[in-house]
C-alpha positions as CSV (number, residue, x, y, z in Angstrom):
1,M,-119.9,94.3,-21.2
2,R,-123.5,94.0,-20.0
3,L,-124.2,91.7,-17.1
4,P,-126.2,88.6,-17.9
5,L,-130.0,88.9,-17.7
6,Q,-130.1,86.8,-14.5
7,H,-128.4,89.6,-12.7
8,R,-131.2,92.0,-13.7
9,V,-134.3,89.9,-13.2
10,V,-133.8,89.8,-9.4
11,C,-134.4,93.5,-9.4
12,G,-138.1,92.6,-9.8
13,L,-138.2,92.9,-6.1
14,L,-137.4,96.6,-6.5
15,V,-140.8,97.4,-8.0
16,V,-143.1,95.6,-5.7
17,V,-143.9,98.9,-4.0
18,L,-143.9,100.8,-7.3
19,S,-146.3,98.5,-9.1
20,G,-148.6,98.5,-6.1
21,S,-148.6,102.3,-6.0
22,V,-149.4,102.5,-9.7
23,R,-152.2,100.0,-9.3
24,I,-153.9,102.5,-7.0
25,L,-154.6,104.6,-10.1
26,A,-156.5,101.7,-11.6
27,G,-158.9,101.7,-8.6
28,Q,-159.2,105.5,-8.3
29,T,-159.6,106.6,-12.0
30,P,-162.2,105.0,-14.2
31,D,-160.8,106.6,-17.4
32,A,-158.0,105.6,-19.7
33,R,-155.4,106.0,-16.9
34,G,-157.0,103.4,-14.8
35,R,-157.2,101.0,-17.7
36,L,-153.5,101.6,-18.7
37,S,-152.4,101.3,-15.1
38,A,-154.1,97.9,-14.7
39,E,-152.7,96.7,-18.0
40,G,-149.2,97.8,-17.1
41,A,-149.3,96.2,-13.6
42,R,-150.6,92.9,-15.0
43,A,-147.9,92.8,-17.8
44,L,-145.2,93.7,-15.3
45,A,-146.3,90.9,-12.9
46,E,-146.3,88.5,-15.8
47,H,-142.9,89.7,-17.1
48,R,-144.3,90.8,-20.4
49,Y,-142.1,93.8,-20.5
50,A,-142.9,95.0,-24.1
51,D,-146.6,95.2,-23.2
52,A,-145.7,96.9,-19.9
53,E,-143.6,99.4,-21.7
54,R,-146.4,100.4,-24.1
55,A,-148.9,100.7,-21.2
56,Y,-146.6,102.8,-19.0
57,E,-145.4,105.0,-21.8
58,A,-149.1,105.8,-22.6
59,L,-149.8,106.3,-18.9
60,R,-146.7,108.6,-18.5
61,D,-148.1,110.8,-21.3
62,L,-151.4,111.0,-19.5
63,S,-149.9,111.4,-15.9
64,P,-146.5,113.0,-16.3
65,G,-146.5,114.1,-12.6
66,V,-146.8,110.6,-11.1
67,A,-143.4,109.5,-9.8
68,E,-144.4,105.8,-9.6
69,V,-145.2,105.7,-13.3
70,H,-141.8,106.9,-14.2
71,A,-140.2,104.5,-11.8
72,S,-142.1,101.5,-13.1
73,L,-141.3,102.5,-16.7
74,G,-137.6,102.9,-15.7
75,F,-137.7,99.3,-14.3
76,V,-139.3,98.0,-17.5
77,Y,-136.6,99.7,-19.6
78,F,-133.9,98.2,-17.4
79,Q,-135.3,94.7,-17.8
80,Q,-135.2,95.1,-21.5
81,G,-131.6,96.4,-21.6
82,K,-132.7,100.0,-22.5
83,F,-130.5,101.5,-19.9
84,T,-130.3,105.1,-21.3
85,L,-134.1,105.3,-21.3
86,A,-134.1,103.7,-17.8
87,V,-131.8,106.4,-16.4
88,A,-134.0,109.2,-17.7
89,S,-137.2,107.7,-16.3
90,L,-135.6,106.9,-12.9
91,R,-134.1,110.3,-12.6
92,Q,-137.5,111.9,-13.3
93,A,-139.1,109.6,-10.7
94,I,-136.6,110.7,-8.0
95,A,-137.1,114.3,-8.9
96,L,-140.8,114.0,-8.4
97,K,-140.6,111.8,-5.3
98,P,-137.2,111.3,-3.7
99,S,-138.6,109.0,-1.0
100,L,-139.5,106.2,-3.5
101,P,-137.9,103.0,-2.1
102,N,-135.0,101.4,-4.0
103,V,-135.3,103.6,-7.1
104,S,-131.8,105.1,-6.5
105,V,-130.4,101.6,-6.4
106,L,-132.0,100.8,-9.8
107,L,-130.6,104.1,-11.1
108,A,-127.1,103.1,-9.9
109,M,-127.4,99.7,-11.6
110,S,-128.5,101.3,-14.9
111,L,-125.6,103.8,-14.8
112,S,-123.3,100.8,-14.2
113,E,-124.7,99.0,-17.2
114,L,-123.9,102.1,-19.3
115,G,-120.3,102.1,-18.0
116,Q,-120.9,105.3,-15.9
117,F,-119.2,103.8,-13.0
118,E,-118.1,106.8,-11.0
119,E,-121.7,108.0,-10.8
120,A,-123.0,104.5,-10.1
121,V,-120.7,103.6,-7.2
122,P,-122.2,105.6,-4.4
123,G,-125.7,104.1,-4.8
124,L,-124.3,100.6,-5.3
125,E,-122.1,100.9,-2.2
126,Q,-125.1,102.1,-0.1
127,A,-127.3,99.2,-1.3
128,F,-124.6,96.6,-0.8
129,R,-123.6,97.7,2.7
130,Q,-127.0,98.7,4.1
131,S,-129.8,96.7,2.4
132,S,-131.5,94.0,4.4
133,D,-133.0,92.5,1.2
134,Q,-130.6,89.6,0.3
135,A,-131.6,89.5,-3.3
136,L,-131.1,93.3,-3.7
137,R,-127.8,93.2,-1.8
138,R,-126.6,90.4,-4.1
139,A,-127.5,92.3,-7.3
140,A,-125.9,95.5,-6.0
141,G,-122.8,93.6,-4.9
142,L,-122.3,92.1,-8.3
143,Q,-122.7,95.4,-10.0
144,L,-120.4,97.1,-7.5
145,Q,-117.8,94.5,-8.2
146,R,-118.1,95.2,-11.9
147,A,-118.0,99.0,-11.4
148,Y,-114.9,98.9,-9.3
149,T,-113.2,96.7,-11.9
150,G,-114.2,99.2,-14.6
151,L,-112.6,102.0,-12.5
152,E,-109.5,99.8,-12.1
153,R,-110.1,99.8,-8.3
154,H,-109.1,96.1,-8.4
155,A,-108.4,95.7,-4.6
156,D,-111.9,97.1,-3.9
157,A,-113.4,94.8,-6.4
158,V,-111.7,91.8,-4.8
159,G,-112.9,93.0,-1.4
160,V,-116.5,93.0,-2.6
161,S,-116.0,89.6,-4.2
162,L,-114.8,88.1,-0.9
163,Q,-117.8,89.5,0.9
164,L,-120.2,88.1,-1.7
165,I,-118.6,84.7,-1.4
166,A,-119.0,84.8,2.4
167,L,-122.7,85.8,2.0
168,Y,-123.6,83.5,-0.9
169,R,-121.0,80.7,-0.7
170,D,-123.2,78.2,-2.6
171,D,-124.2,80.6,-5.4
172,P,-122.7,79.4,-8.7
173,E,-123.1,82.8,-10.4
174,V,-121.3,84.6,-7.5
175,L,-118.5,82.0,-7.6
176,Y,-118.2,82.3,-11.4
177,H,-117.7,86.0,-11.4
178,A,-115.4,85.8,-8.4
179,S,-113.2,83.4,-10.3
180,R,-113.0,85.7,-13.3
181,L,-112.3,88.7,-11.1
182,H,-109.5,87.0,-9.2
183,A,-108.0,85.8,-12.4
184,N,-108.1,89.3,-13.7
185,F,-106.6,90.7,-10.5
186,A,-103.7,88.2,-10.8
187,F,-103.1,89.2,-14.4
188,V,-103.1,92.9,-13.5
189,T,-100.7,92.3,-10.6
190,L,-98.3,90.2,-12.8
191,R,-98.5,92.9,-15.5
192,S,-97.5,95.5,-12.9
193,L,-94.7,93.2,-11.7
194,A,-93.4,92.9,-15.3
195,Q,-93.5,96.7,-15.7
196,V,-91.6,97.6,-12.5
197,A,-89.1,94.7,-12.6
198,P,-89.0,93.2,-16.1
199,D,-85.8,91.3,-15.6
200,S,-86.3,90.2,-12.0
201,L,-86.3,86.8,-10.5
202,W,-89.9,87.3,-9.6
203,V,-91.0,87.8,-13.2
204,H,-89.3,84.6,-14.3
205,L,-90.7,82.7,-11.3
206,A,-94.3,83.9,-12.0
207,A,-94.0,83.1,-15.7
208,G,-92.6,79.7,-14.9
209,E,-95.4,78.8,-12.6
210,A,-98.0,80.1,-15.1
211,N,-96.5,78.0,-17.9
212,E,-96.2,74.9,-15.7
213,S,-99.9,75.2,-14.7
214,L,-100.8,75.2,-18.4
215,G,-98.6,72.2,-19.2
216,M,-96.1,74.3,-21.3
217,D,-93.1,72.4,-20.0
218,D,-90.4,73.8,-22.2
219,A,-91.4,77.4,-21.5
220,A,-91.6,76.6,-17.8
221,L,-88.1,75.1,-17.8
222,K,-86.7,78.1,-19.6
223,E,-88.2,80.5,-17.0
224,Y,-87.1,78.3,-14.0
225,R,-83.6,78.1,-15.3
226,A,-83.5,81.8,-15.6
227,V,-84.4,81.9,-11.9
228,V,-81.6,79.5,-11.1
229,A,-79.2,81.8,-13.1
230,L,-80.2,84.7,-10.8
231,D,-80.3,82.7,-7.5
232,S,-79.3,79.1,-7.6
233,K,-80.4,78.6,-4.0
234,R,-83.9,80.1,-4.4
235,P,-86.1,77.9,-2.1
236,G,-88.2,75.5,-4.2
237,I,-86.7,76.3,-7.6
238,H,-84.9,73.0,-8.1
239,F,-87.9,71.1,-7.0
240,R,-90.0,72.9,-9.6
241,L,-87.5,72.1,-12.3
242,G,-87.6,68.4,-11.3
243,R,-91.3,68.3,-11.4
244,V,-91.5,69.8,-14.8
245,L,-88.9,67.4,-16.1
246,L,-91.0,64.5,-14.8
247,A,-94.2,65.9,-16.3
248,R,-92.5,66.4,-19.7
249,A,-91.2,62.9,-19.7
250,G,-94.7,61.6,-19.0
251,R,-96.1,63.5,-22.0
252,V,-93.3,63.4,-24.6
253,A,-92.6,60.0,-26.1
254,G,-88.9,59.1,-26.5
255,T,-87.7,61.4,-23.7
256,T,-84.6,59.8,-22.2
257,G,-82.7,60.6,-19.1
258,A,-85.6,62.7,-17.7
259,E,-85.8,60.9,-14.3
260,S,-82.0,61.0,-13.9
261,E,-82.1,64.8,-14.6
262,A,-85.1,65.3,-12.3
263,M,-83.3,63.3,-9.6
264,K,-80.4,65.7,-9.7
265,E,-82.7,68.7,-9.3
266,F,-84.5,67.1,-6.3
267,A,-81.1,66.3,-4.8
268,Q,-79.9,69.8,-5.3
269,E,-83.1,71.1,-3.6
270,L,-82.4,68.8,-0.6
271,E,-78.8,70.1,-0.5
272,N,-80.1,73.7,-0.4
273,D,-82.9,72.8,2.0
274,P,-82.7,69.4,3.8
275,T,-86.3,69.9,5.2
276,N,-87.9,69.9,1.7
277,A,-90.1,66.9,2.2
278,N,-91.5,67.1,-1.4
279,S,-88.0,66.6,-2.9
280,A,-87.2,63.7,-0.6
281,Y,-90.5,62.1,-1.6
282,E,-89.9,62.5,-5.3
283,I,-86.4,60.9,-5.0
284,A,-88.0,58.1,-3.0
285,E,-90.7,57.5,-5.6
286,I,-88.2,57.4,-8.5
287,H,-86.2,54.8,-6.5
288,R,-89.3,52.8,-5.8
289,K,-90.4,52.7,-9.4
290,A,-86.9,51.6,-10.4
291,G,-86.9,48.8,-7.8
292,D,-84.4,50.4,-5.5
293,L,-86.5,49.7,-2.5
294,R,-84.0,50.3,0.3
295,E,-83.1,53.7,-1.1
296,A,-86.8,54.4,-1.6
297,R,-87.5,53.6,2.1
298,T,-84.7,55.9,3.2
299,F,-86.1,58.9,1.4
300,F,-89.7,58.2,2.2
301,E,-88.7,58.2,5.9
302,T,-86.8,61.4,5.4
303,A,-89.9,63.1,3.9
304,L,-92.0,61.9,6.8
305,V,-89.5,63.3,9.4
306,H,-90.2,66.8,8.1
307,Y,-93.9,66.3,7.2
308,P,-95.4,63.5,9.3
309,D,-98.8,63.8,7.7
310,F,-97.6,63.5,4.1
311,E,-100.3,61.2,2.8
312,D,-98.5,60.1,-0.4
313,A,-95.3,59.5,1.5
314,L,-97.1,57.4,4.0
315,V,-98.6,55.3,1.2
316,G,-95.2,55.1,-0.6
317,L,-93.4,54.0,2.5
318,G,-96.1,51.5,3.4
319,R,-96.1,49.8,0.0
320,T,-92.3,49.8,-0.1
321,L,-92.2,48.0,3.3
322,V,-94.7,45.5,2.0
323,A,-92.4,44.9,-1.0
324,L,-89.5,44.5,1.4
325,E,-91.4,41.8,3.2
326,Q,-92.0,43.9,6.3
327,P,-95.8,44.1,6.3
328,K,-96.1,44.6,10.0
329,L,-94.1,47.8,9.8
330,A,-96.2,48.9,6.8
331,I,-99.6,48.8,8.5
332,P,-99.3,51.8,10.8
333,H,-98.2,54.0,7.9
334,L,-101.0,52.8,5.6
335,N,-103.6,53.3,8.4
336,R,-102.4,56.8,9.0
337,A,-102.7,57.6,5.3
338,I,-106.3,56.3,5.5
339,Q,-107.0,58.5,8.6
340,L,-105.9,61.5,6.5
341,N,-107.8,60.4,3.4
342,A,-110.6,57.8,3.9
343,K,-111.0,57.6,0.1
344,S,-107.4,56.5,-0.7
345,E,-107.9,53.4,-2.9
346,V,-104.1,52.9,-3.1
347,A,-103.7,52.8,0.7
348,Y,-106.5,50.3,1.1
349,Y,-105.1,48.1,-1.7
350,H,-101.7,47.9,-0.1
351,L,-103.2,47.6,3.4
352,A,-105.0,44.5,2.1
353,Q,-101.7,43.2,0.8
354,A,-100.0,43.8,4.1
355,H,-102.7,41.9,6.0
356,R,-102.5,39.1,3.5
357,A,-98.8,38.8,4.0
358,L,-99.4,38.5,7.7
359,G,-102.1,35.8,7.2
360,D,-104.9,38.1,8.7
361,T,-107.7,37.1,6.3
362,A,-110.4,39.0,8.1
363,A,-108.5,42.3,8.0
364,Q,-107.5,41.6,4.4
365,E,-111.1,41.1,3.3
366,K,-112.2,44.2,5.1
367,A,-109.6,46.4,3.5
368,L,-110.2,44.8,0.1
369,A,-114.0,45.4,0.4
370,T,-113.4,49.1,1.0
371,F,-110.9,49.2,-1.8
372,E,-113.5,47.7,-4.2
373,Q,-116.2,50.0,-3.0
374,L,-114.0,53.0,-3.6
375,R,-112.9,51.8,-7.0
376,N,-116.5,51.2,-8.1
377,A,-117.6,54.6,-6.9
378,A,-114.7,56.2,-8.7
379,E,-115.8,54.6,-11.9
380,H,-119.2,56.2,-11.7
381,T,-118.3,59.7,-10.7
382,S,-115.9,62.5,-11.7
383,A,-116.5,64.5,-8.5
384,T,-113.0,64.0,-7.2
385,K,-111.3,64.9,-10.4
386,T,-109.4,68.2,-10.6
387,F,-107.9,70.3,-13.4
388,A,-105.1,71.4,-11.1
389,R,-101.7,69.8,-11.3
390,P,-100.8,67.9,-8.2
391,E,-97.9,69.3,-6.2
392,V,-96.1,66.0,-6.1
393,T,-96.3,62.7,-8.0
394,K,-99.4,61.0,-6.7
395,Q,-99.4,57.4,-5.5
396,K,-101.2,55.1,-8.0
397,L,-101.8,51.4,-8.3
398,D,-99.3,49.7,-10.5
399,S,-101.1,48.7,-13.8
400,A,-100.5,45.0,-13.1
401,A,-101.7,45.2,-9.5
402,A,-104.8,47.1,-10.4
403,G,-106.1,44.4,-12.6
404,K,-105.5,41.3,-10.4
405,S,-107.2,39.9,-7.4
406,I,-105.4,40.0,-4.0
407,R,-107.9,37.6,-2.3
């Protein structure tokens, strides 16, 4: 697959020296060569590559021994996607004048575009590792990443990708290709896993996670249950089962008994690993939603023993304490949640309720003002939205509470 044009246009920097050298002919020769040189240089500067191609091809026929003409023509071919012609011209330029700057890099990029990765890699490696020109280094790095992938040198490709991200961390094109590369690397790794251990726990676990991330709940449950059949005490597996059961219940109308079934899985996870704060939290949240506030408090507190900075558990415990008419105890937990996430609408809402219950009108109004500010901002931006599934059930405002005033 050919790289998008935006990868290639940056290589205009490669021919600054070349076009300057060719323009010398225009000042030194008053004949057709001078005219063609001037026309080609002007067309090249204006990115009129078809016109530049015609001028430089004519100039090449008149001056076949001028390396800069072949190099500039090679660049023009490259910009038009005529990579086979580019390779021939650039090789001729190097043969005539090996010292021409950056021509070997352009040749390597042309070879990469043709899929001749083995031959392209040395020149791309040199440019990526040694060039002080950031645009050139970026272009060479993207092509090198692509060449390594074509040679199935996936670890090397990932290494280049990580370097590119470090160098150009705000470059959307670099990030886009990195995401594709890393996804491909993950696929290749999982394929290898399936080949070397097709019936292993790890294959089922990986497949379950992949299906869960895609929202394919039944397929995820099947894979996770296969893991349980192989190792019922595998850390985290019962938690994953419980999460999928809850997710499926939220999407499939008429699902009955899902929360009860999920609760059993979370409880089994806690039996296997009493320090699993996520499972304790999920049990607490199920109890809270069912109105079993004392049980909810117990499990929220259990989660926080093992994970003191668990934001959702802090909010869950705080709102539970408010509901249990213990607002003074709730405030420290809600404030800690806000310290961890200053944009937590839910924490501010319940903090306002706690202050209201204590009769602290000033603190209530302050918390409520921040809540309303955050709510208004959320309605006008999608910047905080994510396509990833949350690891645990997120704290949300109850539908009734969200729509009423707490002043």
